[in-house]
C-alpha positions in Angstrom: 136.5 48.1 82.6 138.3 49.0 85.8 142.1 49.2 85.1 144.0 46.7 87.2 146.8 48.1 89.5 146.0 51.8 88.8 148.2 53.1 91.6 151.4 55.0 90.9 153.9 52.1 90.7 157.1 53.9 92.1 156.3 55.3 95.6 159.8 56.5 96.3 160.1 58.6 93.2 156.6 59.9 92.4 155.6 62.7 90.2 152.4 64.1 88.7 153.2 62.9 85.2 151.6 59.4 84.9 149.7 57.5 82.3 148.8 53.9 83.2 148.7 51.5 80.2 147.3 48.4 82.1 144.1 47.0 80.9 143.0 45.3 77.7 145.7 44.5 75.0 145.7 42.3 72.0 147.8 39.2 72.1 149.2 36.8 69.6 150.7 33.4 70.5 152.7 31.6 67.9 155.7 29.3 67.2 158.7 31.3 66.0 158.4 31.9 62.2 154.7 31.4 62.0 152.5 34.3 60.5 151.5 36.9 63.0 147.9 36.9 64.2 146.4 38.4 67.3 144.0 35.6 68.4 143.4 36.9 72.0 142.6 39.8 74.2 144.5 39.9 77.5 144.3 41.9 80.6 147.7 43.4 81.4 149.6 43.2 83.7 148.6 39.6 84.2 150.5 36.9 82.3 148.7 34.8 79.7 149.2 31.7 81.9 147.0 33.3 84.7 143.2 33.1 85.0 142.7 36.8 85.6 144.4 37.6 82.3 141.3 36.2 80.6 143.3 33.3 79.2 145.2 30.9 81.4 144.8 28.1 79.0 148.4 27.7 77.7 152.0 27.9 78.9 154.5 29.6 76.6 157.1 27.2 75.2 160.7 28.1 74.5 160.1 27.9 70.8 157.1 30.2 70.9 156.6 34.0 70.8 154.1 36.3 72.4 153.0 39.4 70.4 151.4 42.2 72.4 149.6 45.2 70.8 147.8 48.2 72.3 146.6 51.6 71.0 146.3 54.6 73.3 145.7 58.4 73.1 148.2 61.1 74.1 147.0 64.6 75.0 149.2 67.5 74.0 149.3 68.7 77.6 151.0 65.4 78.7 154.1 65.8 76.5 157.2 67.6 77.8 160.8 67.4 76.5 161.4 63.7 77.4 158.9 60.9 77.5 159.5 57.5 79.0 157.8 54.1 78.6 158.1 52.0 81.7 157.6 48.2 82.2 157.5 46.9 85.8 158.6 43.5 84.6 158.4 41.3 81.5 159.4 37.7 81.5 161.9 37.2 79.9 163.2 38.8 76.7 161.4 41.5 74.7 161.6 43.9 71.8 159.4 47.0 72.0 158.0 49.1 69.0 156.2 52.4 69.3 154.3 53.5 66.2 156.2 51.0 64.1 159.7 52.0 65.2 161.8 49.8 67.5 162.5 51.7 70.7 164.3 49.1 72.8 165.3 45.6 73.8 165.4 44.1 77.2 166.1 40.8 78.8 165.6 39.8 82.5 162.3 38.7 83.9 162.1 40.3 87.3 163.4 43.9 87.0 161.8 47.1 85.7 163.1 48.8 82.6 162.5 52.0 80.7 162.7 53.1 77.1 163.1 56.8 76.0 160.3 57.3 73.4 160.6 61.0 73.0 161.3 60.8 69.3 158.5 58.4 68.5 155.6 59.4 70.7 153.0 61.8 69.2 149.8 63.7 70.1 146.8 61.6 69.4 146.7 57.9 68.6 149.8 55.8 69.3 150.5 52.0 69.1 152.7 49.9 71.2 153.8 46.4 70.0 155.9 44.0 72.1 157.4 40.6 71.2 158.3 38.3 74.1 160.2 35.0 74.4 160.9 33.0 77.5 163.1 29.9 77.8 161.9 29.2 81.4 164.0 26.4 82.9 165.5 25.4 79.5 167.8 28.4 79.8 170.3 29.6 82.4 168.7 33.0 83.1 167.4 34.0 86.5 163.9 32.4 86.8 163.2 31.4 90.4 160.8 28.6 91.0 159.2 28.5 87.5 159.4 25.2 85.7 157.7 23.9 82.5 157.0 20.6 84.3 155.7 22.0 87.5 155.2 20.0 90.7 156.3 19.8 94.3 158.4 22.8 95.1 158.3 24.0 91.4 155.5 26.1 90.1 153.6 27.0 87.0 155.8 29.2 84.8 154.6 32.5 83.5 155.7 34.8 80.6 155.2 38.2 79.2 154.1 41.3 80.9 153.5 40.7 84.6 153.9 44.2 86.2 152.4 47.6 85.4 153.1 49.3 82.1 153.1 53.1 82.3 154.4 56.3 80.8 155.6 59.7 82.1 156.8 62.8 80.5 159.4 65.0 82.1 161.5 68.2 81.6 165.1 68.2 80.6 166.1 69.0 84.2 164.2 66.0 85.6 165.3 64.2 88.7 166.7 60.8 87.5 167.1 59.1 90.9 167.6 59.7 94.6 169.7 57.8 97.1 169.0 58.2 100.8 171.1 56.9 103.7 169.8 57.5 107.2 172.3 58.0 110.1 170.7 57.5 113.5 174.0 58.4 115.3 174.1 61.9 113.8 170.3 62.1 113.5 170.6 63.0 109.9 169.8 61.9 106.3 172.3 61.9 103.6 170.7 62.4 100.2 172.2 62.2 96.8 170.2 63.5 93.8 171.0 62.6 90.2 169.8 65.4 87.9 171.3 67.7 85.2 169.7 70.7 86.9 171.9 73.2 88.8 168.8 74.3 90.8 167.5 71.9 93.5 165.2 72.4 96.4 164.8 69.7 99.1 162.2 69.7 101.8 161.7 67.1 104.5 158.3 67.0 106.1 156.9 65.5 109.3 153.2 65.6 108.6 152.6 69.0 107.2 155.6 70.6 108.9 158.8 71.3 107.0 161.6 70.2 109.4 164.7 70.4 107.1 165.7 72.0 103.8 168.6 72.1 101.4 169.5 73.4 97.9 172.4 70.9 97.4 172.3 67.8 95.1 174.4 66.0 97.7 173.3 67.0 101.2 173.2 65.9 104.8 170.1 67.1 106.6 169.6 67.0 110.3 166.3 65.4 111.6 165.1 67.3 114.7 163.3 65.3 117.3 164.2 62.1 115.4 161.7 59.2 115.7 163.2 55.8 114.8 161.5 53.4 112.4 160.8 49.9 113.8 158.2 47.3 113.0 156.4 48.3 116.2 156.5 52.0 115.2 157.0 52.4 111.4 157.6 56.1 111.4 158.1 57.5 107.9 159.1 61.0 106.9 158.0 62.6 103.6 160.4 64.4 101.3 159.9 66.6 98.2 162.6 67.4 95.7 162.2 70.1 93.1 164.2 71.5 90.1 163.0 74.4 88.0 160.5 72.3 86.0 160.3 69.0 87.8 159.1 67.8 91.3 159.1 64.4 92.9 157.9 63.1 96.2 159.4 60.3 98.3 159.8 59.1 101.9 162.3 57.6 104.2 162.7 56.1 107.7 165.4 56.6 110.3 166.7 53.2 111.1 169.9 51.2 111.2 170.6 47.5 110.6 173.8 46.1 112.0 175.5 43.2 113.8 176.4 43.5 117.5 177.6 41.4 120.4 175.3 41.0 123.4 178.0 39.6 125.7 177.5 36.0 124.7 176.6 35.9 121.0 176.7 38.0 117.8 173.1 39.2 117.1 171.1 41.0 114.5 170.7 44.6 115.7 168.0 47.1 114.8 168.8 50.7 115.8 171.8 49.6 117.9 169.8 47.0 120.0 169.5 43.3 119.6 166.3 42.5 117.7 165.0 39.0 117.0 163.8 38.6 113.4 160.7 36.4 113.6 159.5 35.8 110.1 158.0 33.8 107.3 159.1 32.5 103.9 157.0 34.4 101.4 156.9 33.0 97.8 154.6 35.7 96.5 152.5 33.4 94.3 148.7 33.8 93.9 146.2 31.2 92.8 144.6 33.3 90.0 147.5 35.6 89.1 150.8 33.7 89.9 153.6 36.1 90.4 151.5 39.2 90.0 149.5 40.3 93.1 145.8 40.5 92.4 145.6 44.2 93.5 147.1 46.6 95.9 144.6 45.7 98.6 145.6 42.0 98.5 149.2 43.0 99.3 148.1 45.2 102.2 145.8 42.6 103.6 148.4 39.8 103.6 151.2 41.9 105.1 148.8 43.2 107.8 147.6 39.6 108.6 151.1 38.4 109.1 151.8 41.3 111.4 148.5 40.8 113.3 149.7 37.2 113.9 152.8 38.6 115.6 155.5 38.2 112.9 157.9 41.0 112.2 159.7 39.7 109.1 159.0 38.4 105.6 161.7 36.6 103.6 160.8 37.4 100.0 161.8 34.2 98.3 163.6 34.2 95.0 161.3 36.9 93.6 161.3 40.7 93.3 157.9 42.2 94.0 156.3 45.3 92.5 157.7 48.4 94.4 154.3 49.0 96.1 154.8 45.8 98.1 157.9 47.2 99.7 156.1 50.5 100.3 153.5 48.6 102.2 156.1 46.8 104.3 157.7 50.2 105.0 154.5 51.8 106.2 152.9 48.8 108.0 156.1 47.8 109.7 157.5 44.5 108.4 161.2 43.7 108.0 162.2 42.3 104.6 164.8 39.7 103.8 165.3 40.0 100.0 166.4 37.0 98.0 168.1 37.5 94.7 166.5 35.6 91.8 168.4 32.5 91.0 169.0 30.6 87.8 171.7 28.5 86.3 171.8 25.0 84.9 169.6 22.1 85.7 168.5 21.6 89.3 169.7 18.2 90.5 168.0 17.1 93.6 170.7 14.7 94.8 173.2 17.6 94.8 171.0 20.3 96.3 168.7 18.4 98.5 170.2 15.1 99.5 174.0 15.5 99.8 173.8 18.4 102.3 171.9 16.2 104.7 174.9 13.8 105.0 177.3 16.8 105.6 178.6 17.1 102.1 180.1 20.5 101.2 181.7 21.9 98.0 183.9 24.8 96.9 181.5 27.0 94.9 184.4 28.4 92.8 184.4 25.0 91.1 181.4 25.8 88.9 180.7 22.5 87.3 179.3 20.7 90.4 176.5 23.2 90.9 175.9 23.6 87.2 177.1 27.1 86.8 179.6 26.9 83.9 177.6 29.3 81.8 179.5 32.6 81.5 176.5 34.5 80.1 174.2 33.4 82.9 176.8 34.3 85.6 177.4 37.8 84.1 173.7 38.4 84.0 173.3 37.3 87.6 176.0 39.8 88.7 174.4 42.6 86.6 171.0 41.9 88.1 172.5 41.9 91.6 173.7 45.4 90.9 170.3 46.5 89.5 168.4 44.9 92.3 170.4 46.8 95.0 169.9 50.1 93.1 166.2 49.4 92.8 165.5 48.6 96.4 168.3 50.5 98.2 165.9 53.1 99.7 163.5 50.5 101.0 163.2 51.3 104.7 162.2 47.8 105.8 164.9 45.9 103.8 167.2 44.4 106.4 169.0 41.4 104.8 170.1 40.5 101.3 170.0 36.7 100.6 172.5 36.0 97.8 172.0 32.3 97.1 169.5 29.7 98.3 170.3 26.0 98.9 173.0 25.9 96.2 170.6 26.8 93.3 172.9 28.3 90.7 175.5 29.2 93.4 178.9 30.3 92.4 181.8 32.5 93.7 179.8 33.4 96.8 182.8 34.8 98.8 183.7 37.2 95.9 180.1 38.1 95.2 179.5 38.9 98.9 182.4 41.3 98.8 180.9 42.9 95.7 177.5 43.1 97.4 178.9 44.7 100.5 180.6 47.3 98.2 177.2 48.0 96.6 175.4 48.2 100.0 177.3 48.4 103.3 174.1 49.2 105.2 172.5 45.7 105.3 173.4 42.3 106.6 174.2 39.6 104.0 173.1 35.9 104.0 175.5 34.6 101.4 174.3 31.0 101.1 171.0 30.4 102.8 170.7 26.7 103.7 173.9 25.0 102.9 177.1 24.9 100.9 178.5 27.4 103.3 181.9 28.7 102.3 183.2 29.3 105.8 183.3 31.8 108.6 185.0 34.5 106.4 182.2 34.5 103.8 178.7 35.3 105.0 177.6 37.6 107.8 175.3 34.8 108.9 175.5 31.1 109.6 172.2 30.3 107.8 170.4 27.0 108.6 167.6 25.1 106.9 166.1 22.4 109.2 162.9 20.5 108.2 163.3 16.9 109.1 165.8 17.2 111.9 165.4 18.4 115.5 166.1 22.2 115.6 169.6 23.0 116.8 172.4 25.6 116.4 176.1 25.1 116.0 178.1 25.9 119.2 181.4 27.3 117.8 180.5 29.4 114.7 181.5 33.0 115.3 178.9 34.5 113.1 175.2 35.5 113.7 173.2 32.2 113.7 169.8 32.3 111.9 167.3 29.6 111.1 166.4 30.9 107.6 163.9 28.0 106.9 162.1 25.6 109.1 158.8 24.0 109.8 156.6 23.5 106.8 153.8 21.9 108.8 151.0 21.2 106.4 147.2 20.9 106.4 145.0 20.1 103.5 142.0 22.4 103.5 139.1 20.8 101.6 137.9 22.9 98.7 140.9 25.2 98.8 143.7 23.1 97.4 145.3 23.3 93.9 145.3 19.5 93.4 143.3 17.1 95.5 145.6 14.1 94.8 149.1 15.6 94.7 150.1 17.2 98.0 153.5 18.4 99.2 154.5 19.2 102.8 157.3 18.5 105.2 154.9 17.2 107.9 151.3 16.7 106.8 148.8 16.8 109.6 145.1 15.6 109.7 143.3 18.6 111.2 143.6 22.1 112.5 143.8 21.1 116.2 146.7 18.8 115.5 148.4 21.4 113.3 148.3 24.0 116.1 149.4 21.5 118.7 152.4 20.3 116.7 153.3 23.9 115.8 153.1 24.9 119.4 155.4 22.1 120.4 157.9 23.1 117.7 158.0 26.7 118.8 158.0 26.2 122.6 160.1 23.0 122.9 162.6 23.4 120.1 162.8 27.0 118.8 162.5 29.1 122.0 165.4 27.4 123.8 167.7 28.1 120.9 167.4 31.9 121.4 169.5 31.6 124.6 172.0 29.4 122.7 172.7 32.0 120.0 169.8 32.0 117.6 169.0 35.5 116.2 166.3 34.9 113.6 163.8 32.3 112.5 161.9 32.0 109.2 159.0 29.6 109.2 157.8 28.0 105.9 155.5 29.7 104.8 152.9 32.5 104.3 150.6 30.6 101.9 150.1 27.3 100.2 151.5 27.4 96.6 150.0 24.9 94.2 150.9 21.4 95.6 152.6 22.9 98.6 150.1 22.9 101.5 152.4 24.3 104.2 151.0 27.8 104.3 149.4 29.7 107.2 146.7 30.6 104.6 145.4 28.7 101.6 146.5 29.4 98.1 143.3 31.3 97.3 143.8 33.3 100.6 140.2 32.4 101.7 141.1 30.3 104.7 143.5 31.2 107.6 144.6 27.8 109.0 145.7 29.0 112.4 143.8 31.0 115.0 145.2 34.5 115.0 145.3 34.9 118.9 147.0 31.6 119.1 149.8 32.7 116.7 150.1 36.1 118.3 150.6 34.6 121.8 153.3 32.2 120.6 155.1 34.9 118.6 155.1 37.2 121.6 157.6 34.8 123.2 160.1 35.0 120.3 162.3 37.8 121.4 165.6 38.5 123.2 165.3 38.6 127.0 
């Protein structure tokens, strides 16, 4: 059997030591307290709710447990002083055992984690066991758009392992992490290496040529003949870092994200020049594999298609992707707006969808109104904010952090924006995408969601103005819909010709004029259909592109600053 997702899962800290543990595992599915029995075989890293896992015939309930088991062989040549077991993501809470000994516990459904298994791993046969529980929307944890009773804008939940499982073995002087900050003014890269080694060798390469070197763990290296990274020219430099017994490979791009003033309005800047972010909302759901991309090629194909259509930005919506997705955005040339994964108490439509349309606002330090009274959930969100920034800090294409979306689980956004700026001062922050804006001293952006109203921008707001969601024009594609009877879209159209005509009017008559009135970015809804939502540029199964590519490319060529 071909192992799914065989590629090295961490492109910006890559070493030769790598054992992929994806593939066939045993799975038990029981109510808590019932006798353990492994009834199924499952293909990891796909959740049991997905078709490609080999199952897809149940949804894990809050009172149920998943039990995973897998045997694997370790060669003596693989083992060094320290051995790590990595999980790309497990939804939501898990306990891991190796050879019958508990090696770790983790909770949080969207972030990678690692267990040190140096004392329990052995040459020859080994066995991993993993127990998993997931409260889905009955809890207050970060969960995104998963819901036990799916429908409309809420999607089929998933549980268990949903990103790559892998091992590596390293020396005591291994490189733990690297942090890279490009500075285009000084034409240099600041690099910070976390290692216990006193001996470090850094080499920056442009192709096969070494262009800069250092032996310091905290160094600033000049980049001769610097070429700037842009979506139009996504230039990347390679870098190798070595201690006495460890060596890793990474990459970076020379670019700068900032806010500037063009004489009339504040604008989003790229490399000290105004740059219009023309993007799409990207849910990252797949028809047969839900949150897990089917394979590496599918990610490449989709990002490339959106770029071919003329878009330069993807807003990754309430999800953290496998790290290879960000790598492909870096090398293909696609800006990323990264949402944090939201959670909290029950979603109440009248508070989060209806009241904003009549101009209602609220102070988000009063936690009860937006159902954020849970202290544990709030602390977990703040912790995950920190982890997410550390995880994605080196991503070349990541331009904007999106803290909260449409009031979902929103709390203390002014204070959290300050904390986020302290964690990462190199990116722009959209504190509250959509509504429940906390005023001009909070977010870097005035962030608008407009679906049913005519597109417009405020006249007196001193911030950068962005249209962070709009459109949602929908077309049912026969034979390629999730549910023939239940359809969701903001404006459902009868055929492709009408869809393209209405879309063209929206862009040319409503959106384009706003650029000269202060608009700096637009995020159209959305990349693909998702279950009942039929407002994608492509169908849920990715088999039909609903728009003509030259048509989209021509329209998108107009969306730029003069």
